[in-house]
PyMOL commands that place a pseudoatom at each C-alpha (Angstrom):
pseudoatom trace, name=CA, resn=MET, resi=1, chain=A, elem=C, hetatm=0, pos=[45.124, -225.701, 75.208]
pseudoatom trace, name=CA, resn=LEU, resi=2, chain=A, elem=C, hetatm=0, pos=[43.067, -223.538, 77.541]
pseudoatom trace, name=CA, resn=MET, resi=3, chain=A, elem=C, hetatm=0, pos=[43.110, -225.182, 80.948]
pseudoatom trace, name=CA, resn=TRP, resi=4, chain=A, elem=C, hetatm=0, pos=[42.587, -224.466, 84.606]
pseudoatom trace, name=CA, resn=ASP, resi=5, chain=A, elem=C, hetatm=0, pos=[44.714, -221.504, 85.562]
pseudoatom trace, name=CA, resn=PRO, resi=6, chain=A, elem=C, hetatm=0, pos=[45.388, -220.436, 89.163]
pseudoatom trace, name=CA, resn=MET, resi=7, chain=A, elem=C, hetatm=0, pos=[46.055, -216.915, 87.855]
pseudoatom trace, name=CA, resn=TYR, resi=8, chain=A, elem=C, hetatm=0, pos=[42.341, -216.614, 87.154]
pseudoatom trace, name=CA, resn=PHE, resi=9, chain=A, elem=C, hetatm=0, pos=[41.606, -216.794, 90.864]
pseudoatom trace, name=CA, resn=ILE, resi=10, chain=A, elem=C, hetatm=0, pos=[44.416, -214.366, 91.652]
pseudoatom trace, name=CA, resn=PHE, resi=11, chain=A, elem=C, hetatm=0, pos=[42.814, -211.853, 89.302]
pseudoatom trace, name=CA, resn=VAL, resi=12, chain=A, elem=C, hetatm=0, pos=[39.159, -212.440, 90.212]
pseudoatom trace, name=CA, resn=ALA, resi=13, chain=A, elem=C, hetatm=0, pos=[39.314, -213.520, 93.877]
pseudoatom trace, name=CA, resn=PRO, resi=14, chain=A, elem=C, hetatm=0, pos=[38.664, -210.003, 95.272]
pseudoatom trace, name=CA, resn=GLY, resi=15, chain=A, elem=C, hetatm=0, pos=[35.470, -209.730, 93.243]
pseudoatom trace, name=CA, resn=ILE, resi=16, chain=A, elem=C, hetatm=0, pos=[34.301, -213.218, 94.178]
pseudoatom trace, name=CA, resn=LEU, resi=17, chain=A, elem=C, hetatm=0, pos=[34.906, -212.640, 97.877]
pseudoatom trace, name=CA, resn=LEU, resi=18, chain=A, elem=C, hetatm=0, pos=[33.125, -209.288, 97.755]
pseudoatom trace, name=CA, resn=ALA, resi=19, chain=A, elem=C, hetatm=0, pos=[30.197, -210.891, 95.904]
pseudoatom trace, name=CA, resn=LEU, resi=20, chain=A, elem=C, hetatm=0, pos=[29.890, -213.615, 98.541]
pseudoatom trace, name=CA, resn=TRP, resi=21, chain=A, elem=C, hetatm=0, pos=[29.984, -211.045, 101.326]
pseudoatom trace, name=CA, resn=ALA, resi=22, chain=A, elem=C, hetatm=0, pos=[27.463, -208.806, 99.527]
pseudoatom trace, name=CA, resn=SER, resi=23, chain=A, elem=C, hetatm=0, pos=[25.084, -211.739, 98.992]
pseudoatom trace, name=CA, resn=PHE, resi=24, chain=A, elem=C, hetatm=0, pos=[25.245, -212.640, 102.677]
pseudoatom trace, name=CA, resn=LYS, resi=25, chain=A, elem=C, hetatm=0, pos=[24.845, -208.998, 103.690]
pseudoatom trace, name=CA, resn=VAL, resi=26, chain=A, elem=C, hetatm=0, pos=[21.782, -208.312, 101.556]
pseudoatom trace, name=CA, resn=LYS, resi=27, chain=A, elem=C, hetatm=0, pos=[20.030, -211.496, 102.716]
pseudoatom trace, name=CA, resn=SER, resi=28, chain=A, elem=C, hetatm=0, pos=[20.777, -210.930, 106.388]
pseudoatom trace, name=CA, resn=THR, resi=29, chain=A, elem=C, hetatm=0, pos=[19.886, -207.231, 106.242]
pseudoatom trace, name=CA, resn=PHE, resi=30, chain=A, elem=C, hetatm=0, pos=[16.622, -207.928, 104.410]
pseudoatom trace, name=CA, resn=ALA, resi=31, chain=A, elem=C, hetatm=0, pos=[15.745, -210.610, 106.976]
pseudoatom trace, name=CA, resn=TRP, resi=32, chain=A, elem=C, hetatm=0, pos=[16.489, -208.176, 109.820]
pseudoatom trace, name=CA, resn=ALA, resi=33, chain=A, elem=C, hetatm=0, pos=[14.512, -205.322, 108.295]
pseudoatom trace, name=CA, resn=SER, resi=34, chain=A, elem=C, hetatm=0, pos=[11.637, -207.686, 107.473]
pseudoatom trace, name=CA, resn=GLN, resi=35, chain=A, elem=C, hetatm=0, pos=[10.998, -207.955, 111.199]
pseudoatom trace, name=CA, resn=ILE, resi=36, chain=A, elem=C, hetatm=0, pos=[10.434, -204.196, 111.485]
pseudoatom trace, name=CA, resn=ALA, resi=37, chain=A, elem=C, hetatm=0, pos=[6.870, -203.218, 110.629]
pseudoatom trace, name=CA, resn=THR, resi=38, chain=A, elem=C, hetatm=0, pos=[6.295, -199.758, 109.200]
pseudoatom trace, name=CA, resn=ARG, resi=39, chain=A, elem=C, hetatm=0, pos=[4.181, -197.326, 111.172]
pseudoatom trace, name=CA, resn=ARG, resi=40, chain=A, elem=C, hetatm=0, pos=[1.476, -197.339, 108.498]
pseudoatom trace, name=CA, resn=GLY, resi=41, chain=A, elem=C, hetatm=0, pos=[1.555, -201.080, 108.008]
pseudoatom trace, name=CA, resn=TRP, resi=42, chain=A, elem=C, hetatm=0, pos=[1.115, -200.833, 104.248]
pseudoatom trace, name=CA, resn=THR, resi=43, chain=A, elem=C, hetatm=0, pos=[2.231, -203.617, 101.933]
pseudoatom trace, name=CA, resn=GLY, resi=44, chain=A, elem=C, hetatm=0, pos=[5.042, -203.125, 99.450]
pseudoatom trace, name=CA, resn=ARG, resi=45, chain=A, elem=C, hetatm=0, pos=[2.435, -203.006, 96.707]
pseudoatom trace, name=CA, resn=ASP, resi=46, chain=A, elem=C, hetatm=0, pos=[0.566, -200.253, 98.539]
pseudoatom trace, name=CA, resn=VAL, resi=47, chain=A, elem=C, hetatm=0, pos=[3.780, -198.289, 99.013]
pseudoatom trace, name=CA, resn=ALA, resi=48, chain=A, elem=C, hetatm=0, pos=[4.697, -198.620, 95.342]
pseudoatom trace, name=CA, resn=GLN, resi=49, chain=A, elem=C, hetatm=0, pos=[1.260, -197.471, 94.214]
pseudoatom trace, name=CA, resn=ALA, resi=50, chain=A, elem=C, hetatm=0, pos=[1.277, -194.522, 96.624]
pseudoatom trace, name=CA, resn=ILE, resi=51, chain=A, elem=C, hetatm=0, pos=[4.611, -193.277, 95.278]
pseudoatom trace, name=CA, resn=LEU, resi=52, chain=A, elem=C, hetatm=0, pos=[3.503, -193.727, 91.666]
pseudoatom trace, name=CA, resn=ASP, resi=53, chain=A, elem=C, hetatm=0, pos=[0.353, -191.705, 92.449]
pseudoatom trace, name=CA, resn=ALA, resi=54, chain=A, elem=C, hetatm=0, pos=[2.370, -188.996, 94.199]
pseudoatom trace, name=CA, resn=GLU, resi=55, chain=A, elem=C, hetatm=0, pos=[4.688, -188.749, 91.181]
pseudoatom trace, name=CA, resn=GLY, resi=56, chain=A, elem=C, hetatm=0, pos=[1.762, -188.537, 88.760]
pseudoatom trace, name=CA, resn=ILE, resi=57, chain=A, elem=C, hetatm=0, pos=[2.724, -191.795, 87.031]
pseudoatom trace, name=CA, resn=ASP, resi=58, chain=A, elem=C, hetatm=0, pos=[-0.476, -193.567, 85.996]
pseudoatom trace, name=CA, resn=ASP, resi=59, chain=A, elem=C, hetatm=0, pos=[0.732, -195.860, 83.209]
pseudoatom trace, name=CA, resn=VAL, resi=60, chain=A, elem=C, hetatm=0, pos=[2.778, -198.321, 85.304]
pseudoatom trace, name=CA, resn=SER, resi=61, chain=A, elem=C, hetatm=0, pos=[1.123, -201.481, 86.598]
pseudoatom trace, name=CA, resn=ILE, resi=62, chain=A, elem=C, hetatm=0, pos=[2.224, -203.567, 89.580]
pseudoatom trace, name=CA, resn=GLU, resi=63, chain=A, elem=C, hetatm=0, pos=[2.188, -207.341, 89.709]
pseudoatom trace, name=CA, resn=PRO, resi=64, chain=A, elem=C, hetatm=0, pos=[3.724, -210.114, 91.827]
pseudoatom trace, name=CA, resn=VAL, resi=65, chain=A, elem=C, hetatm=0, pos=[6.619, -212.231, 90.596]
pseudoatom trace, name=CA, resn=GLN, resi=66, chain=A, elem=C, hetatm=0, pos=[8.048, -215.418, 92.067]
pseudoatom trace, name=CA, resn=GLY, resi=67, chain=A, elem=C, hetatm=0, pos=[11.546, -215.659, 93.521]
pseudoatom trace, name=CA, resn=PHE, resi=68, chain=A, elem=C, hetatm=0, pos=[13.445, -214.196, 96.447]
pseudoatom trace, name=CA, resn=LEU, resi=69, chain=A, elem=C, hetatm=0, pos=[14.230, -210.533, 95.738]
pseudoatom trace, name=CA, resn=GLY, resi=70, chain=A, elem=C, hetatm=0, pos=[13.420, -210.969, 92.085]
pseudoatom trace, name=CA, resn=ASP, resi=71, chain=A, elem=C, hetatm=0, pos=[11.959, -207.468, 92.117]
pseudoatom trace, name=CA, resn=HIS, resi=72, chain=A, elem=C, hetatm=0, pos=[12.462, -205.378, 88.989]
pseudoatom trace, name=CA, resn=TYR, resi=73, chain=A, elem=C, hetatm=0, pos=[10.957, -202.709, 86.779]
pseudoatom trace, name=CA, resn=ASP, resi=74, chain=A, elem=C, hetatm=0, pos=[10.256, -203.670, 83.164]
pseudoatom trace, name=CA, resn=PRO, resi=75, chain=A, elem=C, hetatm=0, pos=[10.561, -200.463, 81.101]
pseudoatom trace, name=CA, resn=ARG, resi=76, chain=A, elem=C, hetatm=0, pos=[9.353, -202.126, 77.890]
pseudoatom trace, name=CA, resn=HIS, resi=77, chain=A, elem=C, hetatm=0, pos=[5.976, -203.049, 79.319]
pseudoatom trace, name=CA, resn=LYS, resi=78, chain=A, elem=C, hetatm=0, pos=[5.937, -200.467, 82.122]
pseudoatom trace, name=CA, resn=VAL, resi=79, chain=A, elem=C, hetatm=0, pos=[5.370, -203.113, 84.764]
pseudoatom trace, name=CA, resn=LEU, resi=80, chain=A, elem=C, hetatm=0, pos=[6.665, -203.129, 88.315]
pseudoatom trace, name=CA, resn=ARG, resi=81, chain=A, elem=C, hetatm=0, pos=[7.190, -206.731, 89.415]
pseudoatom trace, name=CA, resn=LEU, resi=82, chain=A, elem=C, hetatm=0, pos=[7.567, -207.413, 93.136]
pseudoatom trace, name=CA, resn=SER, resi=83, chain=A, elem=C, hetatm=0, pos=[8.581, -210.654, 94.836]
pseudoatom trace, name=CA, resn=PRO, resi=84, chain=A, elem=C, hetatm=0, pos=[6.124, -212.206, 97.352]
pseudoatom trace, name=CA, resn=ASP, resi=85, chain=A, elem=C, hetatm=0, pos=[7.980, -210.905, 100.453]
pseudoatom trace, name=CA, resn=VAL, resi=86, chain=A, elem=C, hetatm=0, pos=[7.913, -207.397, 99.028]
pseudoatom trace, name=CA, resn=TYR, resi=87, chain=A, elem=C, hetatm=0, pos=[4.536, -207.377, 97.295]
pseudoatom trace, name=CA, resn=ALA, resi=88, chain=A, elem=C, hetatm=0, pos=[2.621, -208.527, 100.390]
pseudoatom trace, name=CA, resn=GLY, resi=89, chain=A, elem=C, hetatm=0, pos=[5.168, -207.604, 103.050]
pseudoatom trace, name=CA, resn=ARG, resi=90, chain=A, elem=C, hetatm=0, pos=[4.375, -204.842, 105.523]
pseudoatom trace, name=CA, resn=SER, resi=91, chain=A, elem=C, hetatm=0, pos=[7.916, -204.272, 106.735]
pseudoatom trace, name=CA, resn=VAL, resi=92, chain=A, elem=C, hetatm=0, pos=[10.550, -201.610, 106.319]
pseudoatom trace, name=CA, resn=ALA, resi=93, chain=A, elem=C, hetatm=0, pos=[12.417, -204.008, 104.026]
pseudoatom trace, name=CA, resn=ALA, resi=94, chain=A, elem=C, hetatm=0, pos=[9.386, -204.428, 101.756]
pseudoatom trace, name=CA, resn=ALA, resi=95, chain=A, elem=C, hetatm=0, pos=[8.788, -200.679, 101.640]
pseudoatom trace, name=CA, resn=GLY, resi=96, chain=A, elem=C, hetatm=0, pos=[12.419, -199.953, 100.776]
pseudoatom trace, name=CA, resn=VAL, resi=97, chain=A, elem=C, hetatm=0, pos=[12.711, -202.507, 97.990]
pseudoatom trace, name=CA, resn=ALA, resi=98, chain=A, elem=C, hetatm=0, pos=[9.329, -201.562, 96.505]
pseudoatom trace, name=CA, resn=ALA, resi=99, chain=A, elem=C, hetatm=0, pos=[10.263, -197.883, 96.561]
pseudoatom trace, name=CA, resn=HIS, resi=100, chain=A, elem=C, hetatm=0, pos=[13.619, -198.657, 94.924]
pseudoatom trace, name=CA, resn=GLU, resi=101, chain=A, elem=C, hetatm=0, pos=[11.896, -200.318, 91.981]
pseudoatom trace, name=CA, resn=VAL, resi=102, chain=A, elem=C, hetatm=0, pos=[9.489, -197.393, 91.725]
pseudoatom trace, name=CA, resn=GLY, resi=103, chain=A, elem=C, hetatm=0, pos=[12.639, -195.254, 91.587]
pseudoatom trace, name=CA, resn=HIS, resi=104, chain=A, elem=C, hetatm=0, pos=[13.391, -196.899, 88.245]
pseudoatom trace, name=CA, resn=ALA, resi=105, chain=A, elem=C, hetatm=0, pos=[9.876, -196.160, 87.031]
pseudoatom trace, name=CA, resn=ILE, resi=106, chain=A, elem=C, hetatm=0, pos=[10.390, -192.513, 88.017]
pseudoatom trace, name=CA, resn=GLN, resi=107, chain=A, elem=C, hetatm=0, pos=[13.705, -192.469, 86.146]
pseudoatom trace, name=CA, resn=HIS, resi=108, chain=A, elem=C, hetatm=0, pos=[11.929, -193.817, 83.091]
pseudoatom trace, name=CA, resn=ALA, resi=109, chain=A, elem=C, hetatm=0, pos=[9.108, -191.295, 83.311]
pseudoatom trace, name=CA, resn=ARG, resi=110, chain=A, elem=C, hetatm=0, pos=[11.520, -188.382, 83.785]
pseudoatom trace, name=CA, resn=GLY, resi=111, chain=A, elem=C, hetatm=0, pos=[13.840, -189.425, 80.975]
pseudoatom trace, name=CA, resn=TYR, resi=112, chain=A, elem=C, hetatm=0, pos=[16.829, -190.110, 83.229]
pseudoatom trace, name=CA, resn=ALA, resi=113, chain=A, elem=C, hetatm=0, pos=[19.740, -190.326, 80.757]
pseudoatom trace, name=CA, resn=PRO, resi=114, chain=A, elem=C, hetatm=0, pos=[21.823, -193.067, 82.462]
pseudoatom trace, name=CA, resn=LEU, resi=115, chain=A, elem=C, hetatm=0, pos=[18.759, -195.344, 82.502]
pseudoatom trace, name=CA, resn=ALA, resi=116, chain=A, elem=C, hetatm=0, pos=[18.219, -194.794, 78.779]
pseudoatom trace, name=CA, resn=LEU, resi=117, chain=A, elem=C, hetatm=0, pos=[21.902, -195.559, 78.194]
pseudoatom trace, name=CA, resn=ARG, resi=118, chain=A, elem=C, hetatm=0, pos=[21.701, -198.710, 80.298]
pseudoatom trace, name=CA, resn=ASN, resi=119, chain=A, elem=C, hetatm=0, pos=[18.606, -199.919, 78.445]
pseudoatom trace, name=CA, resn=SER, resi=120, chain=A, elem=C, hetatm=0, pos=[20.324, -199.345, 75.102]
pseudoatom trace, name=CA, resn=VAL, resi=121, chain=A, elem=C, hetatm=0, pos=[23.299, -201.432, 76.212]
pseudoatom trace, name=CA, resn=VAL, resi=122, chain=A, elem=C, hetatm=0, pos=[21.189, -204.367, 77.487]
pseudoatom trace, name=CA, resn=PRO, resi=123, chain=A, elem=C, hetatm=0, pos=[20.839, -206.192, 74.107]
pseudoatom trace, name=CA, resn=LEU, resi=124, chain=A, elem=C, hetatm=0, pos=[24.577, -205.889, 73.396]
pseudoatom trace, name=CA, resn=ALA, resi=125, chain=A, elem=C, hetatm=0, pos=[25.444, -207.000, 76.932]
pseudoatom trace, name=CA, resn=GLY, resi=126, chain=A, elem=C, hetatm=0, pos=[23.145, -210.004, 76.616]
pseudoatom trace, name=CA, resn=PHE, resi=127, chain=A, elem=C, hetatm=0, pos=[24.734, -210.969, 73.310]
pseudoatom trace, name=CA, resn=GLY, resi=128, chain=A, elem=C, hetatm=0, pos=[28.218, -210.461, 74.706]
pseudoatom trace, name=CA, resn=SER, resi=129, chain=A, elem=C, hetatm=0, pos=[27.427, -212.539, 77.779]
pseudoatom trace, name=CA, resn=SER, resi=130, chain=A, elem=C, hetatm=0, pos=[26.102, -215.414, 75.646]
pseudoatom trace, name=CA, resn=PHE, resi=131, chain=A, elem=C, hetatm=0, pos=[28.657, -215.507, 72.823]
pseudoatom trace, name=CA, resn=GLY, resi=132, chain=A, elem=C, hetatm=0, pos=[31.685, -213.606, 74.141]
pseudoatom trace, name=CA, resn=TRP, resi=133, chain=A, elem=C, hetatm=0, pos=[32.709, -216.523, 76.358]
pseudoatom trace, name=CA, resn=ILE, resi=134, chain=A, elem=C, hetatm=0, pos=[32.507, -219.003, 73.485]
pseudoatom trace, name=CA, resn=LEU, resi=135, chain=A, elem=C, hetatm=0, pos=[34.789, -216.942, 71.267]
pseudoatom trace, name=CA, resn=ILE, resi=136, chain=A, elem=C, hetatm=0, pos=[37.227, -216.287, 74.117]
pseudoatom trace, name=CA, resn=PHE, resi=137, chain=A, elem=C, hetatm=0, pos=[37.537, -219.963, 75.038]
pseudoatom trace, name=CA, resn=VAL, resi=138, chain=A, elem=C, hetatm=0, pos=[37.766, -221.170, 71.445]
pseudoatom trace, name=CA, resn=GLY, resi=139, chain=A, elem=C, hetatm=0, pos=[40.211, -218.411, 70.533]
pseudoatom trace, name=CA, resn=LEU, resi=140, chain=A, elem=C, hetatm=0, pos=[42.498, -218.964, 73.510]
pseudoatom trace, name=CA, resn=GLY, resi=141, chain=A, elem=C, hetatm=0, pos=[42.132, -222.748, 73.423]
pseudoatom trace, name=CA, resn=MET, resi=142, chain=A, elem=C, hetatm=0, pos=[43.074, -222.992, 69.739]
pseudoatom trace, name=CA, resn=GLY, resi=143, chain=A, elem=C, hetatm=0, pos=[45.587, -220.176, 69.715]
pseudoatom trace, name=CA, resn=LEU, resi=144, chain=A, elem=C, hetatm=0, pos=[43.397, -217.955, 67.532]
pseudoatom trace, name=CA, resn=GLN, resi=145, chain=A, elem=C, hetatm=0, pos=[44.097, -214.585, 69.084]
pseudoatom trace, name=CA, resn=THR, resi=146, chain=A, elem=C, hetatm=0, pos=[41.932, -212.605, 66.654]
pseudoatom trace, name=CA, resn=LEU, resi=147, chain=A, elem=C, hetatm=0, pos=[38.918, -214.724, 67.581]
pseudoatom trace, name=CA, resn=ALA, resi=148, chain=A, elem=C, hetatm=0, pos=[39.710, -214.258, 71.270]
pseudoatom trace, name=CA, resn=ILE, resi=149, chain=A, elem=C, hetatm=0, pos=[39.920, -210.489, 70.773]
pseudoatom trace, name=CA, resn=VAL, resi=150, chain=A, elem=C, hetatm=0, pos=[36.462, -210.475, 69.148]
pseudoatom trace, name=CA, resn=GLY, resi=151, chain=A, elem=C, hetatm=0, pos=[35.165, -212.391, 72.152]
pseudoatom trace, name=CA, resn=LEU, resi=152, chain=A, elem=C, hetatm=0, pos=[36.810, -209.916, 74.509]
pseudoatom trace, name=CA, resn=ALA, resi=153, chain=A, elem=C, hetatm=0, pos=[35.196, -207.040, 72.639]
pseudoatom trace, name=CA, resn=LEU, resi=154, chain=A, elem=C, hetatm=0, pos=[31.814, -208.673, 73.113]
pseudoatom trace, name=CA, resn=PHE, resi=155, chain=A, elem=C, hetatm=0, pos=[32.446, -209.328, 76.800]
pseudoatom trace, name=CA, resn=THR, resi=156, chain=A, elem=C, hetatm=0, pos=[33.474, -205.689, 77.190]
pseudoatom trace, name=CA, resn=MET, resi=157, chain=A, elem=C, hetatm=0, pos=[29.812, -204.818, 76.566]
pseudoatom trace, name=CA, resn=VAL, resi=158, chain=A, elem=C, hetatm=0, pos=[28.950, -206.761, 79.723]
pseudoatom trace, name=CA, resn=VAL, resi=159, chain=A, elem=C, hetatm=0, pos=[31.472, -204.695, 81.666]
pseudoatom trace, name=CA, resn=ILE, resi=160, chain=A, elem=C, hetatm=0, pos=[30.119, -201.459, 80.198]
pseudoatom trace, name=CA, resn=PHE, resi=161, chain=A, elem=C, hetatm=0, pos=[26.608, -202.476, 81.239]
pseudoatom trace, name=CA, resn=GLN, resi=162, chain=A, elem=C, hetatm=0, pos=[27.749, -203.158, 84.800]
pseudoatom trace, name=CA, resn=VAL, resi=163, chain=A, elem=C, hetatm=0, pos=[29.542, -199.812, 85.029]
pseudoatom trace, name=CA, resn=VAL, resi=164, chain=A, elem=C, hetatm=0, pos=[26.606, -197.851, 83.588]
pseudoatom trace, name=CA, resn=ASN, resi=165, chain=A, elem=C, hetatm=0, pos=[24.229, -199.723, 85.874]
pseudoatom trace, name=CA, resn=LEU, resi=166, chain=A, elem=C, hetatm=0, pos=[25.883, -198.463, 89.067]
pseudoatom trace, name=CA, resn=PRO, resi=167, chain=A, elem=C, hetatm=0, pos=[24.716, -194.823, 88.924]
pseudoatom trace, name=CA, resn=VAL, resi=168, chain=A, elem=C, hetatm=0, pos=[21.263, -196.013, 87.823]
pseudoatom trace, name=CA, resn=GLU, resi=169, chain=A, elem=C, hetatm=0, pos=[20.890, -198.225, 90.885]
pseudoatom trace, name=CA, resn=PHE, resi=170, chain=A, elem=C, hetatm=0, pos=[22.288, -195.675, 93.342]
pseudoatom trace, name=CA, resn=ASN, resi=171, chain=A, elem=C, hetatm=0, pos=[20.033, -192.975, 91.913]
pseudoatom trace, name=CA, resn=ALA, resi=172, chain=A, elem=C, hetatm=0, pos=[16.976, -195.246, 92.194]
pseudoatom trace, name=CA, resn=SER, resi=173, chain=A, elem=C, hetatm=0, pos=[17.759, -195.828, 95.866]
pseudoatom trace, name=CA, resn=SER, resi=174, chain=A, elem=C, hetatm=0, pos=[18.159, -192.109, 96.457]
pseudoatom trace, name=CA, resn=ARG, resi=175, chain=A, elem=C, hetatm=0, pos=[14.823, -191.403, 94.769]
pseudoatom trace, name=CA, resn=ALA, resi=176, chain=A, elem=C, hetatm=0, pos=[13.230, -194.182, 96.829]
pseudoatom trace, name=CA, resn=ARG, resi=177, chain=A, elem=C, hetatm=0, pos=[14.251, -192.733, 100.171]
pseudoatom trace, name=CA, resn=GLN, resi=178, chain=A, elem=C, hetatm=0, pos=[13.242, -189.214, 99.155]
pseudoatom trace, name=CA, resn=ALA, resi=179, chain=A, elem=C, hetatm=0, pos=[9.832, -190.414, 97.964]
pseudoatom trace, name=CA, resn=LEU, resi=180, chain=A, elem=C, hetatm=0, pos=[9.192, -192.486, 101.089]
pseudoatom trace, name=CA, resn=LEU, resi=181, chain=A, elem=C, hetatm=0, pos=[9.942, -189.514, 103.344]
pseudoatom trace, name=CA, resn=ALA, resi=182, chain=A, elem=C, hetatm=0, pos=[8.187, -186.929, 101.177]
pseudoatom trace, name=CA, resn=THR, resi=183, chain=A, elem=C, hetatm=0, pos=[4.965, -188.953, 101.131]
pseudoatom trace, name=CA, resn=GLY, resi=184, chain=A, elem=C, hetatm=0, pos=[5.146, -189.739, 104.840]
pseudoatom trace, name=CA, resn=LEU, resi=185, chain=A, elem=C, hetatm=0, pos=[5.184, -193.461, 104.166]
pseudoatom trace, name=CA, resn=ILE, resi=186, chain=A, elem=C, hetatm=0, pos=[8.052, -193.955, 106.599]
pseudoatom trace, name=CA, resn=THR, resi=187, chain=A, elem=C, hetatm=0, pos=[9.445, -192.050, 109.564]
pseudoatom trace, name=CA, resn=GLU, resi=188, chain=A, elem=C, hetatm=0, pos=[12.979, -190.730, 110.004]
pseudoatom trace, name=CA, resn=SER, resi=189, chain=A, elem=C, hetatm=0, pos=[13.862, -193.700, 112.195]
pseudoatom trace, name=CA, resn=GLU, resi=190, chain=A, elem=C, hetatm=0, pos=[12.448, -196.139, 109.654]
pseudoatom trace, name=CA, resn=ASP, resi=191, chain=A, elem=C, hetatm=0, pos=[14.474, -194.397, 106.951]
pseudoatom trace, name=CA, resn=ARG, resi=192, chain=A, elem=C, hetatm=0, pos=[17.671, -195.506, 108.664]
pseudoatom trace, name=CA, resn=ALA, resi=193, chain=A, elem=C, hetatm=0, pos=[16.597, -199.137, 108.348]
pseudoatom trace, name=CA, resn=VAL, resi=194, chain=A, elem=C, hetatm=0, pos=[15.601, -198.578, 104.719]
pseudoatom trace, name=CA, resn=ALA, resi=195, chain=A, elem=C, hetatm=0, pos=[19.035, -197.096, 104.053]
pseudoatom trace, name=CA, resn=LYS, resi=196, chain=A, elem=C, hetatm=0, pos=[20.715, -200.228, 105.415]
pseudoatom trace, name=CA, resn=VAL, resi=197, chain=A, elem=C, hetatm=0, pos=[18.631, -202.458, 103.142]
pseudoatom trace, name=CA, resn=LEU, resi=198, chain=A, elem=C, hetatm=0, pos=[19.288, -200.380, 100.038]
pseudoatom trace, name=CA, resn=ASN, resi=199, chain=A, elem=C, hetatm=0, pos=[22.996, -199.956, 100.799]
pseudoatom trace, name=CA, resn=ALA, resi=200, chain=A, elem=C, hetatm=0, pos=[23.365, -203.719, 101.228]
pseudoatom trace, name=CA, resn=ALA, resi=201, chain=A, elem=C, hetatm=0, pos=[21.609, -204.292, 97.913]
pseudoatom trace, name=CA, resn=ALA, resi=202, chain=A, elem=C, hetatm=0, pos=[23.855, -201.709, 96.246]
pseudoatom trace, name=CA, resn=MET, resi=203, chain=A, elem=C, hetatm=0, pos=[26.933, -203.670, 97.267]
pseudoatom trace, name=CA, resn=THR, resi=204, chain=A, elem=C, hetatm=0, pos=[25.768, -206.599, 95.121]
pseudoatom trace, name=CA, resn=TYR, resi=205, chain=A, elem=C, hetatm=0, pos=[25.930, -204.323, 92.072]
pseudoatom trace, name=CA, resn=VAL, resi=206, chain=A, elem=C, hetatm=0, pos=[29.350, -203.038, 93.099]
pseudoatom trace, name=CA, resn=ALA, resi=207, chain=A, elem=C, hetatm=0, pos=[30.584, -206.609, 93.522]
pseudoatom trace, name=CA, resn=ALA, resi=208, chain=A, elem=C, hetatm=0, pos=[29.204, -207.645, 90.126]
pseudoatom trace, name=CA, resn=THR, resi=209, chain=A, elem=C, hetatm=0, pos=[30.927, -204.691, 88.464]
pseudoatom trace, name=CA, resn=ILE, resi=210, chain=A, elem=C, hetatm=0, pos=[34.279, -205.362, 90.119]
pseudoatom trace, name=CA, resn=THR, resi=211, chain=A, elem=C, hetatm=0, pos=[34.080, -209.069, 89.233]
pseudoatom trace, name=CA, resn=ALA, resi=212, chain=A, elem=C, hetatm=0, pos=[33.282, -208.275, 85.593]
pseudoatom trace, name=CA, resn=VAL, resi=213, chain=A, elem=C, hetatm=0, pos=[36.164, -205.803, 85.329]
pseudoatom trace, name=CA, resn=LEU, resi=214, chain=A, elem=C, hetatm=0, pos=[38.645, -208.211, 86.934]
pseudoatom trace, name=CA, resn=THR, resi=215, chain=A, elem=C, hetatm=0, pos=[37.467, -211.038, 84.680]
pseudoatom trace, name=CA, resn=LEU, resi=216, chain=A, elem=C, hetatm=0, pos=[38.000, -208.869, 81.619]
pseudoatom trace, name=CA, resn=LEU, resi=217, chain=A, elem=C, hetatm=0, pos=[41.474, -207.917, 82.833]
pseudoatom trace, name=CA, resn=TYR, resi=218, chain=A, elem=C, hetatm=0, pos=[42.372, -211.573, 83.321]
pseudoatom trace, name=CA, resn=TYR, resi=219, chain=A, elem=C, hetatm=0, pos=[41.395, -212.537, 79.787]
pseudoatom trace, name=CA, resn=LEU, resi=220, chain=A, elem=C, hetatm=0, pos=[43.136, -209.481, 78.354]
pseudoatom trace, name=CA, resn=TRP, resi=221, chain=A, elem=C, hetatm=0, pos=[46.240, -210.670, 80.201]
pseudoatom trace, name=CA, resn=ARG, resi=222, chain=A, elem=C, hetatm=0, pos=[45.713, -214.248, 79.066]
pseudoatom trace, name=CA, resn=ALA, resi=223, chain=A, elem=C, hetatm=0, pos=[45.437, -213.085, 75.457]
pseudoatom trace, name=CA, resn=GLY, resi=224, chain=A, elem=C, hetatm=0, pos=[48.725, -211.232, 75.824]
pseudoatom trace, name=CA, resn=LEU, resi=225, chain=A, elem=C, hetatm=0, pos=[47.149, -207.809, 75.402]
pseudoatom trace, name=CA, resn=ILE, resi=226, chain=A, elem=C, hetatm=0, pos=[48.232, -206.429, 78.790]
pseudoatom trace, name=CA, resn=GLY, resi=227, chain=A, elem=C, hetatm=0, pos=[51.044, -207.190, 81.194]
pseudoatom trace, name=CA, resn=GLY, resi=228, chain=A, elem=C, hetatm=0, pos=[52.879, -209.586, 78.937]
pseudoatom trace, name=CA, resn=GLY, resi=229, chain=A, elem=C, hetatm=0, pos=[50.351, -212.353, 79.480]
pseudoatom trace, name=CA, resn=ARG, resi=230, chain=A, elem=C, hetatm=0, pos=[50.828, -215.739, 77.867]
pseudoatom trace, name=CA, resn=ARG, resi=231, chain=A, elem=C, hetatm=0, pos=[49.125, -216.899, 74.694]
pseudoatom trace, name=CA, resn=ASP, resi=232, chain=A, elem=C, hetatm=0, pos=[49.552, -220.664, 74.963]
for i in range(1, 232): cmd.bond("trace and resi %d" % i, "trace and resi %d" % (i + 1))
show_as sticks, trace
zoom trace
């Protein structure tokens, strides 16, 4: 039977601890930077629109979305969705996050290859995340190694997505800072605060990737595929 295993925490603990730290860091950094008003005093929506205009992108709309830092770019519908604190915020934090999401829109418009690869992996990663676990647990719990291996193959798509996502996110942040400075939307001193916000956010993606990789390694070990793991 598949039961609670302390080895799971030995494998995954570094990722979990990093994820907890990254979550705290991004929230505290965003709260700090939210107290710093930009020189222009524009909202995150204004900043996003200004960068889109400067980049000659006129087919992307901007709309608010509920949730704390639920900001994202939807490439299927070409919609930039910004959370309330970003959409209406006039701080360095709002400008940085809004610009980061516009960075994804710029990637899309310019045909950035890693973004296209990430988008192609999304359906497989979603399927693997939903059904991979079921096959892994049933396979390991009932001693059906072949079924567990199929589940591991599906979960591997989640890991691949996380790995591919890293350069996409870092590149979007780089584009964001360049665009903010090039358009004069922020000053050099404000850029340093923006960098702290975006770097903190980037650590959440790093933590998610490390956790996914360590989780995969644990189940590979548990299935007996690496390191002489047990199969009971």
